[in-house]
All heavy atoms as TSV, in Angstrom:
chain	resi	resn	atom	element	x	y	z
A	1	ASP	N	N	0.844	-1.180	0.005
A	1	ASP	CA	C	0.007	0.002	0.004
A	1	ASP	C	C	0.884	1.239	-0.004
A	1	ASP	O	O	1.590	1.496	0.978
A	1	ASP	CB	C	-0.895	-0.043	1.225
A	1	ASP	CG	C	-1.847	1.139	1.295
A	1	ASP	OD1	O	-1.874	1.980	0.372
A	1	ASP	OD2	O	-2.593	1.201	2.285
A	2	SER	N	N	0.853	1.963	-1.050
A	2	SER	CA	C	1.768	3.116	-1.195
A	2	SER	C	C	1.447	4.263	-0.244
A	2	SER	O	O	2.275	5.109	0.011
A	2	SER	CB	C	1.717	3.619	-2.639
A	2	SER	OG	O	0.405	4.065	-2.968
A	3	LYS	N	N	0.266	4.295	0.303
A	3	LYS	CA	C	-0.130	5.396	1.218
A	3	LYS	C	C	-0.114	4.969	2.681
A	3	LYS	O	O	-0.573	5.698	3.546
A	3	LYS	CB	C	-1.528	5.878	0.851
A	3	LYS	CG	C	-1.644	6.310	-0.594
A	3	LYS	CD	C	-2.058	7.729	-0.658
A	3	LYS	CE	C	-2.188	8.075	-2.135
A	3	LYS	NZ	N	-1.849	9.404	-2.398
A	4	PHE	N	N	0.413	3.781	2.957
A	4	PHE	CA	C	0.399	3.264	4.320
A	4	PHE	C	C	1.080	4.204	5.320
A	4	PHE	O	O	0.517	4.544	6.339
A	4	PHE	CB	C	1.067	1.879	4.381
A	4	PHE	CG	C	1.268	1.371	5.789
A	4	PHE	CD1	C	0.189	0.870	6.499
A	4	PHE	CD2	C	2.501	1.429	6.396
A	4	PHE	CE1	C	0.341	0.410	7.792
A	4	PHE	CE2	C	2.673	0.965	7.697
A	4	PHE	CZ	C	1.595	0.457	8.384
A	5	VAL	N	N	2.297	4.630	5.028
A	5	VAL	CA	C	3.030	5.483	5.960
A	5	VAL	C	C	2.299	6.805	6.143
A	5	VAL	O	O	2.158	7.276	7.268
A	5	VAL	CB	C	4.491	5.698	5.487
A	5	VAL	CG1	C	5.218	6.705	6.356
A	5	VAL	CG2	C	5.252	4.377	5.478
A	6	GLU	N	N	1.833	7.376	5.037
A	6	GLU	CA	C	1.115	8.647	5.108
A	6	GLU	C	C	-0.117	8.526	6.009
A	6	GLU	O	O	-0.365	9.385	6.871
A	6	GLU	CB	C	0.704	9.063	3.701
A	6	GLU	CG	C	0.012	10.401	3.611
A	6	GLU	CD	C	-0.357	10.720	2.190
A	6	GLU	OE1	O	0.416	10.402	1.267
A	6	GLU	OE2	O	-1.469	11.265	1.998
A	7	ARG	N	N	-0.914	7.481	5.820
A	7	ARG	CA	C	-2.127	7.269	6.657
A	7	ARG	C	C	-1.742	6.982	8.095
A	7	ARG	O	O	-2.406	7.459	9.018
A	7	ARG	CB	C	-2.960	6.125	6.083
A	7	ARG	CG	C	-3.779	6.513	4.893
A	7	ARG	CD	C	-4.884	5.478	4.604
A	7	ARG	NE	N	-4.586	4.123	5.013
A	7	ARG	CZ	C	-3.985	3.196	4.251
A	7	ARG	NH1	N	-3.631	3.495	3.037
A	7	ARG	NH2	N	-3.770	1.978	4.718
A	8	THR	N	N	-0.692	6.216	8.306
A	8	THR	CA	C	-0.269	5.863	9.655
A	8	THR	C	C	0.168	7.098	10.428
A	8	THR	O	O	-0.160	7.265	11.589
A	8	THR	CB	C	0.872	4.837	9.619
A	8	THR	OG1	O	0.403	3.673	8.944
A	8	THR	CG2	C	1.336	4.460	11.011
A	9	LEU	N	N	0.885	8.001	9.780
A	9	LEU	CA	C	1.361	9.190	10.439
A	9	LEU	C	C	0.251	10.120	10.833
A	9	LEU	O	O	0.427	10.994	11.689
A	9	LEU	CB	C	2.408	9.906	9.574
A	9	LEU	CG	C	3.715	9.154	9.379
A	9	LEU	CD1	C	4.613	9.872	8.406
A	9	LEU	CD2	C	4.409	8.899	10.704
A	10	ARG	N	N	-0.930	9.996	10.240
A	10	ARG	CA	C	-2.084	10.827	10.588
A	10	ARG	C	C	-2.844	10.304	11.794
A	10	ARG	O	O	-3.755	10.965	12.280
A	10	ARG	CB	C	-3.045	10.905	9.399
A	10	ARG	CG	C	-2.571	11.870	8.362
A	10	ARG	CD	C	-3.714	12.146	7.377
A	10	ARG	NE	N	-3.231	11.883	6.046
A	10	ARG	CZ	C	-3.845	11.230	5.102
A	10	ARG	NH1	N	-5.045	10.749	5.300
A	10	ARG	NH2	N	-3.305	11.053	3.920
A	11	LEU	N	N	-2.514	9.105	12.269
A	11	LEU	CA	C	-3.198	8.544	13.432
A	11	LEU	C	C	-2.914	9.394	14.662
A	11	LEU	O	O	-1.898	10.089	14.753
A	11	LEU	CB	C	-2.763	7.109	13.673
A	11	LEU	CG	C	-3.119	6.117	12.580
A	11	LEU	CD1	C	-2.458	4.761	12.850
A	11	LEU	CD2	C	-4.628	5.938	12.476
A	12	ALA	N	N	-3.814	9.314	15.636
A	12	ALA	CA	C	-3.693	10.135	16.854
A	12	ALA	C	C	-2.697	9.576	17.846
A	12	ALA	O	O	-2.465	8.373	17.892
A	12	ALA	CB	C	-5.083	10.240	17.500
A	13	GLY	N	N	-2.159	10.482	18.660
A	13	GLY	CA	C	-1.319	10.098	19.788
A	13	GLY	C	C	-0.105	9.290	19.400
A	13	GLY	O	O	0.620	9.617	18.465
A	14	THR	N	N	0.092	8.200	20.147
A	14	THR	CA	C	1.268	7.333	19.942
A	14	THR	C	C	0.983	6.206	18.954
A	14	THR	O	O	1.852	5.370	18.726
A	14	THR	CB	C	1.739	6.740	21.273
A	14	THR	OG1	O	0.696	5.957	21.827
A	14	THR	CG2	C	2.141	7.831	22.249
A	15	GLN	N	N	-0.189	6.205	18.353
A	15	GLN	CA	C	-0.535	5.127	17.420
A	15	GLN	C	C	0.424	5.013	16.251
A	15	GLN	O	O	0.775	3.878	15.866
A	15	GLN	CB	C	-1.967	5.297	16.913
A	15	GLN	CG	C	-3.012	4.991	17.943
A	15	GLN	CD	C	-4.422	5.150	17.394
A	15	GLN	OE1	O	-4.626	5.668	16.302
A	15	GLN	NE2	N	-5.385	4.706	18.165
A	16	PRO	N	N	0.901	6.123	15.659
A	16	PRO	CA	C	1.857	5.959	14.540
A	16	PRO	C	C	3.125	5.225	14.970
A	16	PRO	O	O	3.579	4.316	14.280
A	16	PRO	CB	C	2.177	7.411	14.124
A	16	PRO	CG	C	1.013	8.194	14.565
A	16	PRO	CD	C	0.524	7.527	15.826
A	17	LEU	N	N	3.671	5.589	16.119
A	17	LEU	CA	C	4.880	4.950	16.601
A	17	LEU	C	C	4.643	3.478	16.903
A	17	LEU	O	O	5.441	2.614	16.538
A	17	LEU	CB	C	5.396	5.655	17.856
A	17	LEU	CG	C	6.680	5.115	18.461
A	17	LEU	CD1	C	7.822	5.183	17.454
A	17	LEU	CD2	C	7.023	5.879	19.723
A	18	GLU	N	N	3.513	3.169	17.531
A	18	GLU	CA	C	3.207	1.779	17.857
A	18	GLU	C	C	3.014	0.946	16.585
A	18	GLU	O	O	3.500	-0.191	16.513
A	18	GLU	CB	C	1.945	1.725	18.721
A	18	GLU	CG	C	2.144	2.302	20.100
A	18	GLU	CD	C	0.841	2.529	20.859
A	18	GLU	OE1	O	-0.239	2.199	20.322
A	18	GLU	OE2	O	0.892	3.032	21.982
A	19	MET	N	N	2.324	1.512	15.602
A	19	MET	CA	C	2.085	0.789	14.343
A	19	MET	C	C	3.391	0.538	13.602
A	19	MET	O	O	3.658	-0.591	13.160
A	19	MET	CB	C	1.127	1.584	13.455
A	19	MET	CG	C	0.893	0.948	12.105
A	19	MET	SD	S	0.017	-0.600	12.171
A	19	MET	CE	C	-1.612	-0.016	12.535
A	20	LEU	N	N	4.225	1.559	13.468
A	20	LEU	CA	C	5.472	1.387	12.743
A	20	LEU	C	C	6.426	0.465	13.477
A	20	LEU	O	O	7.160	-0.293	12.868
A	20	LEU	CB	C	6.116	2.752	12.469
A	20	LEU	CG	C	5.305	3.642	11.515
A	20	LEU	CD1	C	5.933	5.033	11.436
A	20	LEU	CD2	C	5.178	3.037	10.134
A	21	ASP	N	N	6.395	0.504	14.817
A	21	ASP	CA	C	7.199	-0.417	15.610
A	21	ASP	C	C	6.750	-1.874	15.378
A	21	ASP	O	O	7.579	-2.773	15.216
A	21	ASP	CB	C	7.105	-0.063	17.095
A	21	ASP	CG	C	7.964	-0.958	17.963
A	21	ASP	OD1	O	9.183	-1.039	17.691
A	21	ASP	OD2	O	7.417	-1.557	18.896
A	22	ALA	N	N	5.444	-2.095	15.339
A	22	ALA	CA	C	4.911	-3.438	15.075
A	22	ALA	C	C	5.325	-3.934	13.708
A	22	ALA	O	O	5.673	-5.091	13.541
A	22	ALA	CB	C	3.398	-3.435	15.231
A	23	VAL	N	N	5.277	-3.055	12.720
A	23	VAL	CA	C	5.698	-3.440	11.351
A	23	VAL	C	C	7.173	-3.794	11.343
A	23	VAL	O	O	7.548	-4.830	10.757
A	23	VAL	CB	C	5.381	-2.298	10.356
A	23	VAL	CG1	C	6.029	-2.556	9.005
A	23	VAL	CG2	C	3.876	-2.123	10.186
A	24	GLN	N	N	7.998	-2.987	11.987
A	24	GLN	CA	C	9.434	-3.285	12.007
A	24	GLN	C	C	9.707	-4.609	12.710
A	24	GLN	O	O	10.499	-5.423	12.217
A	24	GLN	CB	C	10.216	-2.178	12.718
A	24	GLN	CG	C	11.701	-2.470	12.714
A	24	GLN	CD	C	12.505	-1.517	13.563
A	24	GLN	OE1	O	12.004	-0.996	14.566
A	24	GLN	NE2	N	13.745	-1.282	13.179
A	25	ARG	N	N	9.025	-4.874	13.814
A	25	ARG	CA	C	9.221	-6.142	14.532
A	25	ARG	C	C	8.814	-7.305	13.620
A	25	ARG	O	O	9.513	-8.321	13.555
A	25	ARG	CB	C	8.421	-6.174	15.818
A	25	ARG	CG	C	9.144	-5.545	16.981
A	25	ARG	CD	C	8.430	-5.700	18.300
A	25	ARG	NE	N	7.326	-4.740	18.370
A	25	ARG	CZ	C	6.035	-5.065	18.407
A	25	ARG	NH1	N	5.635	-6.301	18.442
A	25	ARG	NH2	N	5.101	-4.119	18.443
A	26	SER	N	N	7.678	-7.182	12.937
A	26	SER	CA	C	7.176	-8.285	12.115
A	26	SER	C	C	8.020	-8.535	10.876
A	26	SER	O	O	8.256	-9.675	10.505
A	26	SER	CB	C	5.746	-7.980	11.659
A	26	SER	OG	O	4.885	-7.946	12.766
A	27	LEU	N	N	8.474	-7.471	10.227
A	27	LEU	CA	C	9.170	-7.627	8.943
A	27	LEU	C	C	10.692	-7.675	9.047
A	27	LEU	O	O	11.343	-8.131	8.122
A	27	LEU	CB	C	8.757	-6.489	8.002
A	27	LEU	CG	C	7.296	-6.443	7.641
A	27	LEU	CD1	C	7.023	-5.259	6.719
A	27	LEU	CD2	C	6.837	-7.750	6.976
A	28	VAL	N	N	11.237	-7.168	10.161
A	28	VAL	CA	C	12.697	-7.088	10.254
A	28	VAL	C	C	13.218	-7.865	11.458
A	28	VAL	O	O	14.010	-8.803	11.299
A	28	VAL	CB	C	13.155	-5.609	10.338
A	28	VAL	CG1	C	14.657	-5.519	10.463
A	28	VAL	CG2	C	12.664	-4.840	9.123
A	29	LEU	N	N	12.805	-7.480	12.641
A	29	LEU	CA	C	13.443	-8.003	13.847
A	29	LEU	C	C	13.042	-9.429	14.187
A	29	LEU	O	O	13.869	-10.227	14.622
A	29	LEU	CB	C	13.137	-7.082	15.038
A	29	LEU	CG	C	13.586	-5.626	14.890
A	29	LEU	CD1	C	13.134	-4.795	16.085
A	29	LEU	CD2	C	15.089	-5.551	14.706
A	30	GLN	N	N	11.764	-9.758	14.036
A	30	GLN	CA	C	11.279	-11.081	14.431
A	30	GLN	C	C	10.803	-11.897	13.230
A	30	GLN	O	O	10.020	-12.824	13.379
A	30	GLN	CB	C	10.140	-10.936	15.459
A	30	GLN	CG	C	10.565	-10.261	16.717
A	30	GLN	CD	C	9.387	-9.969	17.620
A	30	GLN	OE1	O	8.221	-10.159	17.263
A	30	GLN	NE2	N	9.661	-9.526	18.811
A	31	ARG	N	N	11.297	-11.575	12.069
A	31	ARG	CA	C	10.868	-12.251	10.856
A	31	ARG	C	C	11.282	-13.730	10.881
A	31	ARG	O	O	12.439	-14.050	11.119
A	31	ARG	CB	C	11.509	-11.584	9.657
A	31	ARG	CG	C	11.112	-12.172	8.359
A	31	ARG	CD	C	11.737	-11.414	7.220
A	31	ARG	NE	N	11.452	-12.099	5.968
A	31	ARG	CZ	C	12.181	-12.037	4.919
A	31	ARG	NH1	N	13.263	-11.285	4.906
A	31	ARG	NH2	N	11.840	-12.693	3.848
A	32	PRO	N	N	10.311	-14.623	10.685
A	32	PRO	CA	C	10.654	-16.051	10.634
A	32	PRO	C	C	11.618	-16.352	9.483
A	32	PRO	O	O	11.466	-15.849	8.381
A	32	PRO	CB	C	9.300	-16.745	10.403
A	32	PRO	CG	C	8.277	-15.740	10.809
A	32	PRO	CD	C	8.886	-14.409	10.540
A	33	GLN	N	N	12.619	-17.163	9.760
A	33	GLN	CA	C	13.632	-17.486	8.772
A	33	GLN	C	C	13.438	-18.856	8.135
A	33	GLN	O	O	13.934	-19.089	7.040
A	33	GLN	CB	C	15.037	-17.414	9.405
A	33	GLN	CG	C	15.378	-16.053	9.963
A	33	GLN	CD	C	15.433	-14.987	8.898
A	33	GLN	OE1	O	16.023	-15.189	7.838
A	33	GLN	NE2	N	14.841	-13.836	9.184
A	34	THR	N	N	12.716	-19.742	8.819
A	34	THR	CA	C	12.510	-21.079	8.304
A	34	THR	C	C	11.026	-21.439	8.414
A	34	THR	O	O	10.238	-20.713	9.040
A	34	THR	CB	C	13.304	-22.110	9.145
A	34	THR	OG1	O	12.766	-22.155	10.467
A	34	THR	CG2	C	14.783	-21.780	9.190
A	35	TRP	N	N	10.679	-22.567	7.819
A	35	TRP	CA	C	9.292	-23.051	7.893
A	35	TRP	C	C	8.900	-23.295	9.360
A	35	TRP	O	O	7.830	-22.918	9.781
A	35	TRP	CB	C	9.116	-24.308	7.073
A	35	TRP	CG	C	7.772	-24.907	7.209
A	35	TRP	CD1	C	7.429	-26.044	7.867
A	35	TRP	CD2	C	6.537	-24.399	6.669
A	35	TRP	NE1	N	6.090	-26.258	7.795
A	35	TRP	CE2	C	5.509	-25.258	7.056
A	35	TRP	CE3	C	6.206	-23.275	5.908
A	35	TRP	CZ2	C	4.170	-25.064	6.715
A	35	TRP	CZ3	C	4.890	-23.065	5.563
A	35	TRP	CH2	C	3.891	-23.960	5.973
A	36	ALA	N	N	9.796	-23.890	10.119
A	36	ALA	CA	C	9.521	-24.144	11.535
A	36	ALA	C	C	9.305	-22.835	12.290
A	36	ALA	O	O	8.413	-22.732	13.155
A	36	ALA	CB	C	10.662	-24.933	12.164
A	37	ASP	N	N	10.087	-21.806	11.969
A	37	ASP	CA	C	9.878	-20.495	12.598
A	37	ASP	C	C	8.505	-19.946	12.254
A	37	ASP	O	O	7.837	-19.346	13.098
A	37	ASP	CB	C	10.934	-19.493	12.109
A	37	ASP	CG	C	12.336	-19.760	12.632
A	37	ASP	OD1	O	12.461	-20.572	13.582
A	37	ASP	OD2	O	13.278	-19.212	12.078
A	38	CYS	N	N	8.074	-20.119	11.008
A	38	CYS	CA	C	6.738	-19.643	10.588
A	38	CYS	C	C	5.636	-20.340	11.360
A	38	CYS	O	O	4.665	-19.711	11.802
A	38	CYS	CB	C	6.524	-19.872	9.092
A	38	CYS	SG	S	7.494	-18.795	8.049
A	39	VAL	N	N	5.769	-21.644	11.514
A	39	VAL	CA	C	4.763	-22.415	12.266
A	39	VAL	C	C	4.744	-21.955	13.718
A	39	VAL	O	O	3.678	-21.747	14.300
A	39	VAL	CB	C	5.036	-23.929	12.137
A	39	VAL	CG1	C	4.134	-24.714	13.071
A	39	VAL	CG2	C	4.859	-24.374	10.693
A	40	THR	N	N	5.905	-21.788	14.313
A	40	THR	CA	C	5.992	-21.325	15.704
A	40	THR	C	C	5.369	-19.947	15.858
A	40	THR	O	O	4.590	-19.696	16.777
A	40	THR	CB	C	7.461	-21.313	16.175
A	40	THR	OG1	O	7.989	-22.629	16.062
A	40	THR	CG2	C	7.590	-20.826	17.596
A	41	TRP	N	N	5.691	-19.028	14.938
A	41	TRP	CA	C	5.123	-17.679	14.984
A	41	TRP	C	C	3.607	-17.739	14.869
A	41	TRP	O	O	2.888	-17.078	15.639
A	41	TRP	CB	C	5.701	-16.813	13.855
A	41	TRP	CG	C	5.116	-15.447	13.856
A	41	TRP	CD1	C	5.567	-14.369	14.525
A	41	TRP	CD2	C	3.913	-15.031	13.178
A	41	TRP	NE1	N	4.736	-13.304	14.311
A	41	TRP	CE2	C	3.709	-13.674	13.467
A	41	TRP	CE3	C	3.005	-15.670	12.326
A	41	TRP	CZ2	C	2.644	-12.947	12.960
A	41	TRP	CZ3	C	1.934	-14.962	11.831
A	41	TRP	CH2	C	1.763	-13.607	12.148
A	42	ALA	N	N	3.097	-18.529	13.934
A	42	ALA	CA	C	1.651	-18.636	13.733
A	42	ALA	C	C	0.967	-19.203	14.961
A	42	ALA	O	O	-0.096	-18.722	15.387
A	42	ALA	CB	C	1.352	-19.492	12.509
A	43	TYR	N	N	1.559	-20.215	15.567
A	43	TYR	CA	C	0.998	-20.802	16.781
A	43	TYR	C	C	0.916	-19.761	17.896
A	43	TYR	O	O	-0.113	-19.612	18.534
A	43	TYR	CB	C	1.823	-22.001	17.240
A	43	TYR	CG	C	1.371	-22.508	18.599
A	43	TYR	CD1	C	0.239	-23.293	18.711
A	43	TYR	CD2	C	2.043	-22.140	19.752
A	43	TYR	CE1	C	-0.215	-23.719	19.956
A	43	TYR	CE2	C	1.601	-22.556	20.992
A	43	TYR	CZ	C	0.487	-23.350	21.089
A	43	TYR	OH	O	0.037	-23.763	22.316
A	44	HIS	N	N	2.016	-19.040	18.119
A	44	HIS	CA	C	2.017	-18.034	19.190
A	44	HIS	C	C	1.034	-16.908	18.894
A	44	HIS	O	O	0.333	-16.451	19.792
A	44	HIS	CB	C	3.429	-17.480	19.410
A	44	HIS	CG	C	4.338	-18.461	20.067
A	44	HIS	ND1	N	4.178	-18.886	21.351
A	44	HIS	CD2	C	5.446	-19.078	19.598
A	44	HIS	CE1	C	5.119	-19.737	21.653
A	44	HIS	NE2	N	5.910	-19.874	20.615
A	45	HIS	N	N	0.972	-16.481	17.641
A	45	HIS	CA	C	0.028	-15.424	17.269
A	45	HIS	C	C	-1.413	-15.900	17.513
A	45	HIS	O	O	-2.213	-15.177	18.079
A	45	HIS	CB	C	0.220	-15.046	15.798
A	45	HIS	CG	C	-0.688	-13.962	15.340
A	45	HIS	ND1	N	-0.507	-12.648	15.716
A	45	HIS	CD2	C	-1.796	-13.999	14.551
A	45	HIS	CE1	C	-1.470	-11.919	15.168
A	45	HIS	NE2	N	-2.254	-12.712	14.461
A	46	TRP	N	N	-1.739	-17.097	17.073
A	46	TRP	CA	C	-3.073	-17.642	17.289
A	46	TRP	C	C	-3.370	-17.719	18.772
A	46	TRP	O	O	-4.445	-17.330	19.231
A	46	TRP	CB	C	-3.191	-19.032	16.654
A	46	TRP	CG	C	-4.561	-19.596	16.844
A	46	TRP	CD1	C	-5.619	-19.470	16.009
A	46	TRP	CD2	C	-5.030	-20.350	17.957
A	46	TRP	NE1	N	-6.698	-20.107	16.525
A	46	TRP	CE2	C	-6.379	-20.667	17.721
A	46	TRP	CE3	C	-4.431	-20.808	19.133
A	46	TRP	CZ2	C	-7.156	-21.395	18.630
A	46	TRP	CZ3	C	-5.197	-21.536	20.041
A	46	TRP	CH2	C	-6.537	-21.827	19.761
A	47	HIS	N	N	-2.425	-18.229	19.550
A	47	HIS	CA	C	-2.634	-18.400	20.983
A	47	HIS	C	C	-2.911	-17.062	21.668
A	47	HIS	O	O	-3.829	-16.964	22.502
A	47	HIS	CB	C	-1.407	-19.068	21.611
A	47	HIS	CG	C	-1.684	-19.704	22.927
A	47	HIS	ND1	N	-1.618	-18.989	24.085
A	47	HIS	CD2	C	-2.046	-20.961	23.238
A	47	HIS	CE1	C	-1.926	-19.786	25.093
A	47	HIS	NE2	N	-2.209	-20.983	24.608
A	48	ILE	N	N	-2.181	-16.035	21.314
A	48	ILE	CA	C	-2.408	-14.722	21.900
A	48	ILE	C	C	-3.771	-14.182	21.507
A	48	ILE	O	O	-4.542	-13.721	22.359
A	48	ILE	CB	C	-1.295	-13.737	21.484
A	48	ILE	CG1	C	0.013	-14.129	22.167
A	48	ILE	CG2	C	-1.665	-12.307	21.821
A	48	ILE	CD1	C	1.243	-13.431	21.593
A	49	GLN	N	N	-4.098	-14.238	20.216
A	49	GLN	CA	C	-5.339	-13.642	19.711
A	49	GLN	C	C	-6.588	-14.407	20.135
A	49	GLN	O	O	-7.607	-13.791	20.461
A	49	GLN	CB	C	-5.316	-13.549	18.174
A	49	GLN	CG	C	-4.273	-12.597	17.649
A	49	GLN	CD	C	-4.488	-11.179	18.118
A	49	GLN	OE1	O	-5.594	-10.643	18.071
A	49	GLN	NE2	N	-3.431	-10.552	18.609
A	50	TYR	N	N	-6.531	-15.718	20.112
A	50	TYR	CA	C	-7.742	-16.518	20.301
A	50	TYR	C	C	-7.795	-17.302	21.623
A	50	TYR	O	O	-8.743	-18.020	21.871
A	50	TYR	CB	C	-7.938	-17.470	19.111
A	50	TYR	CG	C	-8.077	-16.688	17.854
A	50	TYR	CD1	C	-7.041	-16.594	16.956
A	50	TYR	CD2	C	-9.256	-15.998	17.576
A	50	TYR	CE1	C	-7.165	-15.845	15.786
A	50	TYR	CE2	C	-9.386	-15.249	16.430
A	50	TYR	CZ	C	-8.331	-15.188	15.535
A	50	TYR	OH	O	-8.476	-14.433	14.389
A	51	SER	N	N	-6.795	-17.119	22.444
A	51	SER	CA	C	-6.837	-17.769	23.756
A	51	SER	C	C	-6.580	-16.735	24.836
A	51	SER	O	O	-7.480	-16.420	25.619
A	51	SER	CB	C	-5.798	-18.897	23.835
A	51	SER	OG	O	-5.889	-19.523	25.085
A	52	ASP	N	N	-5.389	-16.172	24.855
A	52	ASP	CA	C	-5.011	-15.223	25.910
A	52	ASP	C	C	-5.928	-14.004	25.949
A	52	ASP	O	O	-6.422	-13.631	27.018
A	52	ASP	CB	C	-3.568	-14.776	25.762
A	52	ASP	CG	C	-2.579	-15.898	25.938
A	52	ASP	OD1	O	-2.967	-16.986	26.392
A	52	ASP	OD2	O	-1.377	-15.695	25.620
A	53	ASN	N	N	-6.158	-13.378	24.797
A	53	ASN	CA	C	-6.999	-12.158	24.763
A	53	ASN	C	C	-8.441	-12.474	25.158
A	53	ASN	O	O	-9.062	-11.677	25.880
A	53	ASN	CB	C	-6.948	-11.507	23.403
A	53	ASN	CG	C	-5.616	-10.832	23.108
A	53	ASN	OD1	O	-4.776	-10.706	23.989
A	53	ASN	ND2	N	-5.420	-10.396	21.886
A	54	ILE	N	N	-8.961	-13.588	24.723
A	54	ILE	CA	C	-10.345	-13.957	25.082
A	54	ILE	C	C	-10.436	-14.265	26.552
A	54	ILE	O	O	-11.379	-13.837	27.232
A	54	ILE	CB	C	-10.811	-15.140	24.205
A	54	ILE	CG1	C	-10.971	-14.661	22.758
A	54	ILE	CG2	C	-12.111	-15.724	24.747
A	54	ILE	CD1	C	-11.232	-15.766	21.758
A	55	ARG	N	N	-9.478	-14.980	27.107
A	55	ARG	CA	C	-9.465	-15.264	28.562
A	55	ARG	C	C	-9.411	-13.960	29.355
A	55	ARG	O	O	-10.088	-13.821	30.386
A	55	ARG	CB	C	-8.302	-16.155	28.922
A	55	ARG	CG	C	-8.458	-17.588	28.461
A	55	ARG	CD	C	-7.190	-18.361	28.780
A	55	ARG	NE	N	-7.179	-19.616	28.105
A	55	ARG	CZ	C	-7.364	-20.787	28.684
A	55	ARG	NH1	N	-7.569	-20.838	29.989
A	55	ARG	NH2	N	-7.327	-21.880	27.999
A	56	GLN	N	N	-8.593	-13.023	28.895
A	56	GLN	CA	C	-8.495	-11.738	29.601
A	56	GLN	C	C	-9.820	-10.986	29.545
A	56	GLN	O	O	-10.259	-10.415	30.545
A	56	GLN	CB	C	-7.377	-10.882	29.011
A	56	GLN	CG	C	-7.111	-9.617	29.774
A	56	GLN	CD	C	-6.647	-9.881	31.214
A	56	GLN	OE1	O	-5.735	-10.668	31.440
A	56	GLN	NE2	N	-7.270	-9.223	32.176
A	57	LEU	N	N	-10.466	-10.970	28.385
A	57	LEU	CA	C	-11.779	-10.332	28.284
A	57	LEU	C	C	-12.797	-10.986	29.200
A	57	LEU	O	O	-13.583	-10.290	29.863
A	57	LEU	CB	C	-12.283	-10.372	26.830
A	57	LEU	CG	C	-11.668	-9.360	25.886
A	57	LEU	CD1	C	-12.061	-9.668	24.448
A	57	LEU	CD2	C	-12.052	-7.944	26.267
A	58	LEU	N	N	-12.806	-12.311	29.231
A	58	LEU	CA	C	-13.743	-13.007	30.110
A	58	LEU	C	C	-13.443	-12.732	31.589
A	58	LEU	O	O	-14.357	-12.686	32.424
A	58	LEU	CB	C	-13.738	-14.501	29.826
A	58	LEU	CG	C	-14.389	-14.893	28.513
A	58	LEU	CD1	C	-14.115	-16.381	28.201
A	58	LEU	CD2	C	-15.866	-14.613	28.527
A	59	HIS	N	N	-12.189	-12.564	31.905
A	59	HIS	CA	C	-11.806	-12.222	33.288
A	59	HIS	C	C	-12.310	-10.810	33.646
A	59	HIS	O	O	-12.854	-10.587	34.706
A	59	HIS	CB	C	-10.305	-12.312	33.456
A	59	HIS	CG	C	-9.821	-11.846	34.800
A	59	HIS	ND1	N	-9.965	-12.608	35.945
A	59	HIS	CD2	C	-9.231	-10.681	35.152
A	59	HIS	CE1	C	-9.456	-11.927	36.956
A	59	HIS	NE2	N	-9.015	-10.756	36.513
A	60	ASN	N	N	-12.094	-9.869	32.700
A	60	ASN	CA	C	-12.482	-8.472	32.947
A	60	ASN	C	C	-14.012	-8.283	32.887
A	60	ASN	O	O	-14.541	-7.438	33.591
A	60	ASN	CB	C	-11.842	-7.545	31.918
A	60	ASN	CG	C	-10.344	-7.435	32.099
A	60	ASN	OD1	O	-9.806	-7.788	33.157
A	60	ASN	ND2	N	-9.659	-6.998	31.082
A	61	PHE	N	N	-14.665	-9.049	32.039
A	61	PHE	CA	C	-16.127	-8.929	31.833
A	61	PHE	C	C	-16.770	-10.306	31.925
A	61	PHE	O	O	-17.116	-10.888	30.886
A	61	PHE	CB	C	-16.420	-8.279	30.488
A	61	PHE	CG	C	-15.748	-6.964	30.274
A	61	PHE	CD1	C	-14.592	-6.877	29.492
A	61	PHE	CD2	C	-16.221	-5.817	30.878
A	61	PHE	CE1	C	-13.955	-5.670	29.311
A	61	PHE	CE2	C	-15.598	-4.603	30.707
A	61	PHE	CZ	C	-14.438	-4.527	29.915
A	62	PRO	N	N	-16.939	-10.835	33.130
A	62	PRO	CA	C	-17.517	-12.180	33.292
A	62	PRO	C	C	-18.917	-12.244	32.636
A	62	PRO	O	O	-19.657	-11.268	32.632
A	62	PRO	CB	C	-17.615	-12.365	34.793
A	62	PRO	CG	C	-16.729	-11.341	35.388
A	62	PRO	CD	C	-16.631	-10.231	34.413
A	63	PRO	N	N	-19.283	-13.406	32.109
A	63	PRO	CA	C	-20.573	-13.548	31.434
A	63	PRO	C	C	-21.758	-13.192	32.330
A	63	PRO	O	O	-22.780	-12.721	31.843
A	63	PRO	CB	C	-20.619	-15.038	31.050
A	63	PRO	CG	C	-19.189	-15.454	30.985
A	63	PRO	CD	C	-18.487	-14.619	32.008
A	64	GLU	N	N	-21.643	-13.379	33.626
A	64	GLU	CA	C	-22.771	-13.099	34.529
A	64	GLU	C	C	-22.939	-11.619	34.816
A	64	GLU	O	O	-23.881	-11.226	35.498
A	64	GLU	CB	C	-22.636	-13.891	35.834
A	64	GLU	CG	C	-21.430	-13.586	36.656
A	64	GLU	CD	C	-20.185	-14.400	36.276
A	64	GLU	OE1	O	-20.252	-15.228	35.352
A	64	GLU	OE2	O	-19.141	-14.181	36.906
A	65	GLN	N	N	-22.066	-10.776	34.324
A	65	GLN	CA	C	-22.183	-9.332	34.564
A	65	GLN	C	C	-23.259	-8.726	33.711
A	65	GLN	O	O	-23.400	-8.948	32.574
A	65	GLN	CB	C	-20.875	-8.604	34.271
A	65	GLN	CG	C	-20.033	-8.448	35.462
A	65	GLN	CD	C	-18.845	-7.514	35.191
A	65	GLN	OE1	O	-18.490	-7.238	34.052
A	65	GLN	NE2	N	-18.236	-7.056	36.258
């Protein structure tokens, strides 16, 4: 996306820095180098998004509330 940086820099507060930091981590610093690294990254990403975050939400907002 040729306008990504331009749009990102228009975000409020610290969001531009956080977004660009996440991109750098994903594409440069923590980039998987092998197939096994890709599988490990995908597993951890899935676990955070679909297990840890959901558990945290349920802890903060129990169903009986």
